[in-house]
All heavy atoms as an XYZ file, in Angstrom:
703
protein
N       2.343     24.001    -16.255
C       1.041     23.440    -16.548
C       0.574     22.621    -15.333
O       1.366     21.830    -14.865
C       1.184     22.522    -17.806
C      -0.152     22.142    -18.278
S       0.007     21.496    -19.944
C      -0.687     19.884    -19.755
N      -0.681     22.865    -14.835
C      -1.100     22.133    -13.670
C      -1.377     20.660    -14.008
O      -1.647     20.306    -15.110
C      -2.399     22.862    -13.292
C      -2.817     23.474    -14.610
C      -1.648     23.799    -15.348
N      -1.174     19.859    -13.024
C      -1.401     18.382    -13.110
C      -2.895     18.145    -12.998
O      -3.581     18.725    -12.139
C      -0.659     17.686    -12.095
C       0.879     17.784    -12.238
C       1.544     16.951    -11.228
N       2.954     17.046    -11.437
C       3.841     16.590    -10.584
N       3.427     15.964     -9.443
N       5.124     16.612    -10.822
N      -3.377     17.258    -13.804
C      -4.767     16.814    -13.723
C      -5.034     15.896    -12.509
O      -4.183     15.125    -12.141
C      -5.186     16.011    -14.970
C      -5.164     16.888    -16.236
C      -5.752     16.038    -17.368
N      -4.913     14.943    -17.688
C      -5.274     13.954    -18.458
N      -6.532     13.931    -18.989
N      -4.437     12.981    -18.672
N      -6.172     16.110    -11.868
C      -6.553     15.277    -10.763
C      -7.913     14.631    -11.132
O      -8.830     15.348    -11.478
C      -6.719     16.108     -9.443
C      -5.406     16.737     -9.064
C      -7.284     15.263     -8.307
C      -5.444     17.667     -7.935
N      -8.007     13.311    -11.030
C      -9.192     12.568    -11.361
C      -9.636     11.805    -10.147
O      -8.886     11.440     -9.275
C      -8.996     11.582    -12.472
C      -8.460     12.224    -13.858
C      -8.179     11.071    -14.842
C      -9.537     13.139    -14.366
N     -10.939     11.492    -10.060
C     -11.478     10.752     -9.001
C     -12.130      9.471     -9.543
O     -12.905      9.560    -10.518
C     -12.531     11.556     -8.286
C     -13.084     10.997     -7.083
C     -13.950     11.973     -6.336
O     -13.736     13.116     -6.338
N     -14.971     11.428     -5.589
N     -11.900      8.343     -8.952
C     -12.447      7.059     -9.499
C     -12.460      6.011     -8.472
O     -12.054      6.116     -7.309
N     -12.994      4.820     -8.887
C     -13.158      3.621     -8.090
C     -12.010      2.671     -8.326
O     -11.714      2.352     -9.475
C     -14.508      3.022     -8.448
C     -14.957      1.954     -7.458
O     -14.318      1.749     -6.366
N     -15.851      1.142     -7.906
N     -11.447      2.122     -7.294
C     -10.397      1.094     -7.388
C     -11.069     -0.170     -7.782
O     -11.933     -0.720     -7.130
C      -9.649      0.975     -6.078
C      -8.544     -0.165     -6.198
C      -8.940      2.247     -5.648
N     -10.634     -0.733     -8.947
C     -11.202     -1.976     -9.455
C     -10.329     -3.146     -9.312
O     -10.736     -4.364     -9.416
C     -11.750     -1.884    -10.924
C     -12.906     -0.954    -10.874
C     -10.668     -1.399    -11.809
N      -8.981     -2.911     -9.207
C      -8.048     -4.063     -9.088
C      -6.815     -3.629     -8.263
O      -6.320     -2.526     -8.386
C      -7.637     -4.478    -10.445
O      -6.532     -5.497    -10.369
N      -6.303     -4.599     -7.438
C      -5.096     -4.363     -6.697
C      -4.167     -5.524     -6.850
O      -3.354     -5.751     -6.016
C      -5.407     -4.117     -5.192
O      -6.170     -5.290     -4.716
C      -6.268     -2.873     -4.983
N      -4.241     -6.271     -7.913
C      -3.550     -7.536     -8.103
C      -2.023     -7.246     -8.332
O      -1.206     -8.117     -7.982
C      -4.068     -8.327     -9.260
C      -5.503     -8.827     -8.933
C      -6.008     -9.692    -10.039
C      -7.386    -10.121     -9.697
N      -8.030    -10.888    -10.812
N      -1.603     -6.135     -8.904
C      -0.190     -5.863     -9.132
C       0.389     -5.271     -7.929
O      -0.201     -4.547     -7.162
C      -0.063     -4.949    -10.336
C      -0.598     -5.512    -11.661
O      -0.445     -6.682    -11.850
N      -1.195     -4.671    -12.434
N       1.704     -5.467     -7.712
C       2.490     -4.931     -6.561
C       2.641     -3.433     -6.772
O       3.142     -3.014     -7.868
C       3.815     -5.631     -6.467
C       4.535     -5.277     -5.164
O       3.822     -4.970     -4.149
O       5.758     -5.215     -5.158
N       2.357     -2.618     -5.838
C       2.451     -1.165     -5.799
C       1.657     -0.501     -6.924
O       2.008      0.576     -7.315
C       3.950     -0.774     -5.902
C       4.753     -1.210     -4.685
C       6.170     -0.754     -4.782
C       6.961     -1.156     -3.564
N       8.329     -0.611     -3.590
N       0.645     -1.158     -7.410
C      -0.162     -0.570     -8.466
C      -1.618     -0.813     -8.215
O      -2.079     -1.946     -7.747
C       0.188     -1.235     -9.812
O       1.568     -1.013    -10.093
C      -0.659     -0.579    -10.939
N      -2.500      0.099     -8.469
C      -3.981     -0.050     -8.424
C      -4.496      0.339     -9.744
O      -3.935      1.263    -10.404
C      -4.682      0.805     -7.272
C      -4.230      0.228     -5.898
C      -4.339      2.210     -7.399
N      -5.615     -0.236    -10.120
C      -6.309      0.145    -11.378
C      -7.513      0.945    -10.928
O      -8.378      0.412    -10.187
C      -6.656     -1.064    -12.226
C      -7.389     -0.622    -13.520
C      -5.442     -1.842    -12.615
N      -7.651      2.173    -11.328
C      -8.737      3.028    -11.071
C      -9.627      3.344    -12.239
O      -9.080      3.687    -13.299
C      -8.176      4.388    -10.459
C      -9.300      5.340    -10.111
C      -7.198      4.175     -9.325
N     -10.924      3.066    -12.097
C     -11.880      3.348    -13.132
C     -12.511      4.650    -12.925
O     -13.169      4.885    -11.890
C     -12.915      2.210    -13.202
C     -13.856      2.314    -14.370
C     -14.946      1.263    -14.418
O     -15.407      0.817    -13.398
O     -15.207      0.868    -15.572
N     -12.386      5.560    -13.912
C     -12.957      6.870    -13.849
C     -14.173      6.873    -14.767
O     -14.108      6.555    -15.954
C     -11.922      7.953    -14.253
C     -12.539      9.317    -14.305
C     -10.749      7.929    -13.359
N     -15.344      7.264    -14.255
C     -16.578      7.335    -15.022
C     -16.901      8.828    -15.265
O     -16.916      9.647    -14.279
C     -17.691      6.665    -14.228
C     -19.021      6.808    -15.080
C     -17.376      5.265    -13.985
N     -17.101      9.186    -16.519
C     -17.487     10.548    -16.858
C     -18.790     10.563    -17.616
O     -19.110      9.579    -18.333
C     -16.485     11.188    -17.800
C     -15.113     11.325    -17.114
C     -14.092     11.915    -18.135
N     -12.806     11.972    -17.494
C     -11.722     12.313    -18.042
N     -11.751     12.697    -19.340
N     -10.584     12.350    -17.464
N     -19.573     11.620    -17.453
C     -20.843     11.773    -18.191
C     -20.569     12.859    -19.230
O     -20.311     14.004    -18.838
C     -21.975     12.113    -17.288
C     -22.509     10.948    -16.440
C     -23.750     11.361    -15.693
C     -24.264     10.149    -14.976
N     -25.484     10.451    -14.229
N     -20.717     12.492    -20.461
C     -20.540     13.536    -21.497
C     -21.872     13.593    -22.269
O     -22.646     12.760    -22.358
C     -19.398     13.148    -22.491
C     -19.687     11.833    -23.239
C     -18.098     13.154    -21.816
C     -19.022     11.762    -24.570
N     -22.054     14.826    -22.918
C     -23.276     15.033    -23.647
C     -23.004     14.630    -25.100
O     -22.037     15.078    -25.711
C     -23.645     16.481    -23.561
C     -25.001     16.769    -24.128
C     -25.300     18.298    -23.962
N     -26.653     18.610    -24.377
C     -27.666     18.805    -23.639
N     -27.533     18.702    -22.335
N     -28.894     19.003    -24.124
N     -23.872     13.824    -25.644
C     -23.738     13.364    -27.111
C     -23.940     14.592    -27.966
O     -24.857     15.369    -27.816
C     -24.788     12.324    -27.437
C     -24.512     11.689    -28.764
N     -24.880     12.204    -29.912
C     -23.891     10.473    -28.985
C     -24.457     11.431    -30.863
N     -23.894     10.362    -30.389
N     -22.954     14.818    -28.905
C     -23.065     16.027    -29.680
C     -24.234     16.188    -30.609
O     -24.676     17.291    -30.868
C     -21.750     15.941    -30.567
C     -21.276     14.569    -30.497
C     -21.825     13.975    -29.179
N     -24.771     15.087    -31.098
C     -25.967     15.185    -31.996
C     -27.251     15.015    -31.288
O     -28.195     15.823    -31.470
C     -25.856     14.126    -33.142
C     -26.980     14.091    -34.065
C     -27.120     15.393    -34.794
C     -26.818     12.888    -35.020
N     -27.377     14.062    -30.392
C     -28.634     13.686    -29.746
C     -28.926     14.423    -28.449
O     -29.969     14.502    -27.928
C     -28.780     12.177    -29.618
C     -28.691     11.486    -30.911
C     -27.636     10.612    -31.169
C     -29.655     11.633    -31.843
C     -27.551     10.035    -32.436
C     -29.597     11.057    -33.080
C     -28.531     10.195    -33.327
O     -28.519      9.566    -34.549
N     -27.843     14.878    -27.772
C     -27.993     15.682    -26.569
C     -28.160     14.794    -25.310
O     -28.275     15.295    -24.289
N     -28.193     13.496    -25.483
C     -28.300     12.582    -24.342
C     -27.039     12.487    -23.631
O     -25.892     12.473    -24.246
C     -28.751     11.287    -24.832
C     -28.967     10.188    -23.769
C     -29.496      8.842    -24.293
C     -29.617      7.888    -23.248
N     -30.171      6.647    -23.727
N     -27.025     12.334    -22.261
C     -25.810     12.164    -21.562
C     -25.424     10.666    -21.508
O     -26.258      9.790    -21.231
C     -26.044     12.624    -20.034
C     -26.043     14.135    -19.884
C     -27.137     14.895    -19.925
C     -24.783     14.772    -19.895
C     -27.159     16.249    -19.804
C     -24.766     16.145    -19.767
C     -25.885     16.913    -19.732
N     -24.184     10.438    -21.865
C     -23.682      9.071    -21.974
C     -22.518      8.916    -21.044
O     -21.635      9.801    -20.902
C     -23.202      8.848    -23.524
C     -22.677      7.385    -23.664
C     -24.296      9.182    -24.499
N     -22.403      7.744    -20.476
C     -21.295      7.415    -19.486
C     -20.108      6.945    -20.300
O     -20.234      6.170    -21.280
C     -21.669      6.287    -18.576
C     -22.555      6.737    -17.458
C     -22.759      5.605    -16.505
C     -23.719      5.956    -15.375
N     -23.981      4.746    -14.497
N     -18.876      7.438    -19.937
C     -17.704      6.959    -20.512
C     -16.825      6.454    -19.380
O     -16.615      7.189    -18.342
C     -16.894      8.099    -21.204
C     -17.334      8.292    -22.635
C     -16.361      9.300    -23.303
O     -15.647     10.038    -22.657
N     -16.427      9.298    -24.666
N     -16.288      5.216    -19.555
C     -15.427      4.703    -18.530
C     -13.992      4.574    -19.093
O     -13.832      4.254    -20.248
C     -15.915      3.201    -18.221
C     -17.263      3.226    -17.681
O     -17.825      4.224    -17.188
N     -17.896      2.054    -17.816
N     -12.992      4.832    -18.215
C     -11.606      4.660    -18.577
C     -10.869      4.163    -17.361
O     -11.073      4.659    -16.253
C     -11.045      5.999    -19.155
C      -9.641      5.710    -19.601
C      -9.166      6.860    -20.515
C      -7.810      6.524    -21.091
N      -7.196      7.588    -21.801
N      -9.965      3.238    -17.565
C      -9.192      2.705    -16.491
C      -7.740      3.243    -16.598
O      -7.098      3.313    -17.621
C      -9.137      1.134    -16.511
C     -10.485      0.593    -16.235
C     -10.384     -0.909    -16.367
C     -11.851     -1.537    -16.104
N     -11.672     -3.052    -16.256
N      -7.264      3.697    -15.361
C      -5.890      4.225    -15.282
C      -5.139      3.312    -14.222
O      -5.668      2.985    -13.195
C      -5.909      5.686    -14.753
C      -6.552      6.659    -15.691
C      -7.893      6.973    -15.575
C      -5.841      7.250    -16.664
C      -8.523      7.856    -16.386
C      -6.407      8.169    -17.484
C      -7.811      8.469    -17.348
O      -8.354      9.392    -18.232
N      -3.880      3.081    -14.516
C      -2.986      2.346    -13.564
C      -2.345      3.477    -12.781
O      -1.703      4.382    -13.348
C      -2.023      1.496    -14.254
C      -2.657      0.250    -14.839
C      -1.600     -0.634    -15.489
C      -2.293     -1.765    -16.047
N      -1.360     -2.731    -16.736
N      -2.405      3.394    -11.486
C      -1.773      4.381    -10.557
C      -0.880      3.778     -9.558
O      -1.087      2.617     -9.137
C      -2.903      5.158     -9.798
N       0.219      4.492     -9.165
C       1.205      4.030     -8.200
C       0.604      4.091     -6.834
O       0.155      5.056     -6.409
C       2.460      4.870     -8.479
C       3.639      4.338     -7.643
N       4.144      3.111     -7.897
C       4.248      4.840     -6.568
C       5.245      2.955     -7.074
N       5.269      3.964     -6.208
N       0.780      2.984     -6.074
C       0.398      2.892     -4.689
C       1.556      2.278     -3.913
O       1.739      1.063     -3.841
C      -0.848      2.036     -4.582
C      -1.326      1.772     -3.150
O      -0.882      2.468     -2.260
O      -2.050      0.810     -2.887
N       2.381      3.186     -3.398
C       3.726      2.720     -2.812
C       3.576      1.632     -1.650
O       4.326      0.723     -1.724
C       4.464      3.998     -2.314
C       5.780      3.629     -1.708
C       6.838      3.099     -2.720
O       6.738      3.532     -3.923
O       7.673      2.347     -2.368
N       2.631      1.933     -0.822
C       2.548      0.996      0.345
C       1.373     -0.046      0.252
O       1.093     -0.735      1.222
C       2.269      1.879      1.609
C       3.407      2.823      1.855
O       4.550      2.512      1.580
N       3.083      4.070      2.223
N       0.803     -0.213     -0.919
C      -0.306     -1.155     -1.138
C      -1.431     -0.959     -0.075
O      -1.917     -1.940      0.490
C       0.248     -2.656     -1.064
C       1.108     -2.942     -2.281
O       0.821     -2.490     -3.397
N       2.142     -3.703     -1.977
N      -1.772      0.312      0.142
C      -2.758      0.572      1.271
C      -4.245      0.735      0.745
O      -5.124      0.713      1.550
C      -2.349      1.877      1.997
C      -2.289      3.089      1.098
C      -1.803      4.296      1.892
O      -2.648      4.900      2.578
O      -0.628      4.664      1.680
N      -4.434      0.768     -0.527
C      -5.811      0.937     -1.092
C      -6.322     -0.332     -1.500
O      -5.707     -1.248     -2.092
C      -5.794      1.934     -2.237
C      -5.276      3.336     -1.768
C      -4.008      3.720     -2.040
C      -6.039      4.172     -1.019
C      -3.488      4.861     -1.647
C      -5.576      5.325     -0.582
C      -4.257      5.734     -0.914
O      -3.794      6.876     -0.426
N      -7.588     -0.576     -1.190
C      -8.349     -1.842     -1.517
C      -9.371     -1.637     -2.548
O      -9.822     -0.577     -2.856
C      -8.996     -2.325     -0.224
C      -8.139     -2.457      0.942
C      -7.113     -3.519      0.819
C      -6.244     -3.634      2.060
N      -4.926     -4.173      1.799
N      -9.847     -2.762     -3.129
C     -10.839     -2.758     -4.148
C     -12.188     -2.182     -3.603
O     -12.548     -2.442     -2.481
C     -11.092     -4.180     -4.682
O      -9.866     -4.707     -5.144
C     -12.146     -4.202     -5.810
N     -12.814     -1.261     -4.329
C     -14.092     -0.686     -3.869
C     -13.942      0.648     -3.291
O     -14.895      1.340     -2.991
N     -12.730      1.121     -3.021
C     -12.565      2.464     -2.475
C     -12.531      3.514     -3.558
O     -12.169      3.235     -4.661
C     -11.284      2.542     -1.655
C     -11.229      1.670     -0.448
C      -9.895      1.771      0.377
O      -8.901      2.181     -0.286
O      -9.929      1.453      1.499
N     -13.011      4.732     -3.190
C     -12.955      5.864     -4.143
C     -11.732      6.628     -3.779
O     -11.561      7.040     -2.645
C     -14.251      6.663     -4.008
C     -15.445      5.837     -4.378
C     -14.125      7.929     -4.953
C     -16.770      6.556     -4.108
N     -10.883      6.906     -4.809
C      -9.575      7.537     -4.556
C      -9.436      8.689     -5.570
O     -10.111      8.758     -6.585
C      -8.414      6.604     -4.709
C      -8.418      5.627     -3.616
C      -8.347      5.959     -6.024
N      -8.500      9.674     -5.258
C      -8.093     10.651     -6.178
C      -6.752     10.319     -6.725
O      -5.840      9.836     -5.959
C      -8.006     11.987     -5.485
C      -9.315     12.675     -5.406
C      -9.244     14.147     -4.927
O      -8.212     14.542     -4.328
O     -10.132     14.943     -5.078
N      -6.519     10.468     -8.021
C      -5.259     10.168     -8.636
C      -4.729     11.459     -9.321
O      -5.499     12.262     -9.761
C      -5.305      9.020     -9.646
C      -6.324      9.223    -10.767
C      -5.548      7.722     -8.918
C      -6.288      8.209    -11.788
N      -3.445     11.659     -9.247
C      -2.828     12.865     -9.803
C      -1.823     12.467    -10.920
O      -1.166     11.414    -10.776
C      -2.207     13.711     -8.725
C      -1.761     15.055     -9.272
C      -1.046     13.029     -8.080
C      -1.394     16.077     -8.136
N      -1.791     13.315    -11.918
C      -0.846     12.999    -13.045
C       0.597     13.120    -12.568
O       0.906     13.985    -11.739
C      -1.049     14.022    -14.129
C      -0.830     13.587    -15.527
C      -1.354     14.586    -16.553
O      -1.598     15.759    -16.123
O      -1.409     14.201    -17.681
N       1.460     12.292    -13.089
C       2.867     12.213    -12.691
C       3.732     11.934    -13.809
O       3.244     11.502    -14.869
C       3.021     11.077    -11.576
C       4.258     11.086    -10.790
N       5.247     10.388    -11.118
C       4.524     11.843     -9.647
C       6.297     10.552    -10.233
N       5.818     11.472     -9.309
N       5.013     11.994    -13.664
C       5.905     11.561    -14.737
C       5.792     10.043    -14.855
O       5.430      9.367    -13.980
C       7.370     11.924    -14.411
C       7.899     11.228    -13.214
C       9.392     11.616    -13.024
N       9.926     11.073    -11.852
C      10.313      9.818    -11.718
N      10.197      8.955    -12.680
N      10.742      9.337    -10.533
N       6.106      9.493    -16.112
C       5.977      8.058    -16.255
C       6.779      7.224    -15.274
O       7.996      7.500    -15.109
C       6.430      7.812    -17.670
C       6.242      9.108    -18.380
C       6.467     10.195    -17.273
N       6.157      6.316    -14.583
C       6.788      5.471    -13.591
C       7.163      4.124    -14.302
O       8.139      3.568    -13.985
C       5.867      5.261    -12.423
C       5.554      6.544    -11.735
C       6.441      4.223    -11.446
C       4.452      6.580    -10.760
N       6.289      3.683    -15.223
C       6.617      2.441    -15.929
C       5.947      2.638    -17.396
O       5.514      3.806    -17.687
C       6.147      1.230    -15.301
O       4.620      1.267    -15.309
N       5.913      1.618    -18.134
C       5.421      1.693    -19.434
C       3.966      2.143    -19.491
O       3.562      2.930    -20.377
C       5.570      0.293    -20.139
C       5.092      0.325    -21.588
C       5.219     -1.112    -22.185
C       4.648     -1.144    -23.530
N       4.719     -2.493    -24.112
N       3.120      1.637    -18.592
C       1.716      1.960    -18.655
C       1.274      2.780    -17.369
O       0.093      3.080    -17.252
C       0.893      0.607    -18.592
O       1.285     -0.087    -17.420
C       1.209     -0.148    -19.838
N       2.193      3.169    -16.530
C       1.724      3.881    -15.303
C       2.339      5.219    -15.200
O       3.558      5.467    -15.180
C       2.277      2.919    -14.074
C       1.702      3.371    -12.835
C       1.909      2.323    -11.696
C       3.373      1.921    -11.454
N       3.525      1.149    -10.217
N       1.440      6.255    -15.287
C       1.828      7.664    -15.135
C       0.983      8.394    -14.253
O       0.813      9.654    -14.374
C       1.852      8.296    -16.592
N       0.395      7.774    -13.266
C      -0.506      8.435    -12.234
C      -0.107      7.935    -10.862
O       0.448      6.856    -10.728
C      -2.007      8.063    -12.502
C      -2.496      8.621    -13.768
C      -2.371      8.081    -15.025
C      -3.264      9.852    -13.950
N      -3.015      8.849    -15.952
C      -3.547      9.927    -15.356
C      -3.721     10.800    -13.098
C      -4.259     10.994    -15.903
C      -4.412     11.810    -13.648
C      -4.750     11.976    -14.985
N      -0.382      8.798     -9.903
C      -0.048      8.449     -8.488
C      -1.304      8.695     -7.687
O      -2.006      9.631     -7.859
C       1.066      9.323     -7.956
C       1.283      9.037     -6.396
C       2.336      9.047     -8.670
N      -1.604      7.767     -6.718
C      -2.827      7.938     -5.890
C      -2.556      9.103     -4.917
O      -1.471      9.036     -4.136
C      -3.082      6.614     -5.108
C      -4.261      6.857     -4.156
C      -3.399      5.492     -6.033
N      -3.419     10.102     -4.875
C      -3.251     11.202     -4.039
C      -3.878     10.952     -2.659
O      -3.241     11.302     -1.629
C      -3.947     12.404     -4.657
C      -3.812     13.680     -3.921
C      -4.484     14.868     -4.628
C      -4.299     16.080     -3.816
N      -5.120     17.188     -4.467
N      -4.978     10.294     -2.595
C      -5.612     10.011     -1.322
C      -6.984      9.304     -1.426
O      -7.535      9.297     -2.566
N      -7.464      8.911     -0.364
C      -8.790      8.195     -0.286
C      -9.860      9.218     -0.084
O      -9.723     10.133      0.649
C      -8.779      7.240      0.897
C     -10.030      6.434      1.055
C      -9.951      5.441      2.217
N      -8.865      4.371      1.990
C      -7.763      4.279      2.664
N      -7.417      5.189      3.580
N      -6.912      3.348      2.356
N     -10.936      9.099     -0.900
C     -12.110      9.997     -0.811
C     -13.230      9.313     -0.036
O     -13.911      9.991      0.783
C     -12.578     10.402     -2.186
C     -13.811     11.239     -2.155
C     -11.430     11.069     -2.932
N     -13.494      8.033     -0.276
C     -14.541      7.315      0.446
C     -14.617      5.881     -0.092
O     -13.693      5.359     -0.660
N     -15.813      5.292      0.231
C     -15.990      3.849     -0.205
C     -17.185      3.899     -1.161
O     -18.134      4.578     -0.909
C     -16.420      3.030      1.051
C     -16.688      1.563      0.707
C     -15.198      3.082      2.031
N     -17.120      3.078     -2.190
C     -18.143      2.917     -3.131
C     -19.400      2.436     -2.518
O     -19.432      1.631     -1.575
C     -17.725      2.022     -4.310
N     -20.544      2.866     -3.058
C     -21.865      2.510     -2.432
C     -22.219      1.042     -2.568
O     -22.776      0.442     -1.734
C     -22.963      3.412     -3.050
C     -22.794      4.837     -2.790
C     -23.764      5.664     -3.588
C     -23.437      7.110     -3.521
N     -24.135      7.885     -4.496
N     -21.862      0.434     -3.762
C     -22.244     -0.872     -4.085
C     -21.342     -2.014     -3.534
O     -21.634     -3.140     -3.605
C     -22.455     -1.059     -5.572
C     -21.164     -0.725     -6.292
O     -20.201     -0.226     -5.682
O     -21.103     -1.003     -7.540
N     -20.180     -1.627     -2.973
C     -19.223     -2.621     -2.453
C     -18.994     -2.329     -1.033
O     -18.840     -1.254     -0.565
C     -17.900     -2.428     -3.253
O     -18.106     -2.334     -4.667
C     -16.951     -3.545     -2.968
N     -18.903     -3.448     -0.233
C     -18.587     -3.399      1.162
C     -17.122     -3.763      1.397
O     -16.645     -4.715      0.900
C     -19.429     -4.346      1.974
O     -19.232     -5.641      1.592
N     -16.376     -2.880      2.045
C     -14.983     -3.043      2.300
C     -14.763     -3.134      3.767
O     -15.255     -2.329      4.541
C     -14.188     -1.846      1.718
C     -12.658     -2.013      2.042
C     -14.335     -1.779      0.214
N     -14.019     -4.129      4.179
C     -13.744     -4.248      5.602
C     -12.598     -3.329      6.031
O     -11.594     -3.174      5.316
C     -13.300     -5.743      5.920
C     -14.354     -6.749      5.603
C     -13.884     -8.170      5.898
O     -12.824     -8.303      6.545
O     -14.562     -9.056      5.457
N     -12.800     -2.690      7.175
C     -11.876     -1.619      7.646
C     -10.663     -2.273      8.357
O     -10.730     -3.338      8.911
C     -12.537     -0.673      8.531
């Protein structure tokens, strides 16, 4: 079974070797037909603490690393538009 790959914005880097990634999805409401945003936060493993808040990253499904962490950061995609990150 292939592993899922998600893309989201890093919202927290306070834990050691862990980043919190917020994934935003647009789904169509089944009755009204309007597109609604759904947000979900995933904890992902960041071995070298190299990702900063405000970056857009890809995360990939992995075996459980801890109680709440079962994703690994695959790589950096870009920088969020509303946040400025120093290089």
